[in-house]
C-alpha angles and dihedrals in degrees: 000000000000107000094185131225095293091051091051091047091051091051091050091050091048091052092046089057093057120104137148116281095250100141121206139145122290089247091057091047090054091046091050092049091048090050092052091048093051094048092046092054103035100041094080090044102046102033111061098191138125120291094258092064099040092041093051092050094047092046089050088060091048091051092049087050090055092050104038109021126072134188130051092249090065098036097053095064090049090053095053105033099077095056091044088055092050093047094048093058104025090221105144101036100028113195089000092064089099087070088058087078089074091052099044098095091047093048089053090050090047090054089049090051091053094048097044093042090056093045091049098043102036105028103030104029095030096230119167114275094246092050091051091049091049093051094046095045093047095047092048095047094045091049095048094045091050091051093046091048092053092048091047091049089053092049097247099118135030124255092256088074090068089064096039093050098037129063090345089069091055091046095051095043096046094044088051088053091053089051093051095042098080091036091054093045090052092048091050092051093048094049098033099215118189102218097084133034125223093262089068094057 
């Protein structure tokens, strides 16, 4: 059944408002969001490492955003800040960073796909954490590689983007999920939320 654009938008908004039932004061919520925003932006600037390290750290922030942040107004900055940080310094792609301009909208959408896939699979449909990470990482990497391939075919980006936005995207996103998995399980046990049972850890 065709639910229409408004129906799809409502579903997206509903999913964006999902987060784990880890209850804390508004001040702590703001502090946590500010921390994620700072890490998302400054990681590509301060840590001059290979893509696997920077990507894993940035994806860890995206995963935490999916788990602990709700509302599109808060999620949108977290989706766009990492790529702005990369572009401002030209760390990962060096002299080819100018080509990143063509990929920016797709990177933002890829980050959104990761966040909303995790929210939908883990928080809404109660899938196991590893399953949710697998879905989100696969969807994001397939989407970004497809976009990079089209742009490469049209001559907008160099061939190196096929590697950077292919399996590497899955590797960094999934490895980030494995980093957050035990941290999330510990946080759940310490705060005893009711939304998810232990089998979903």
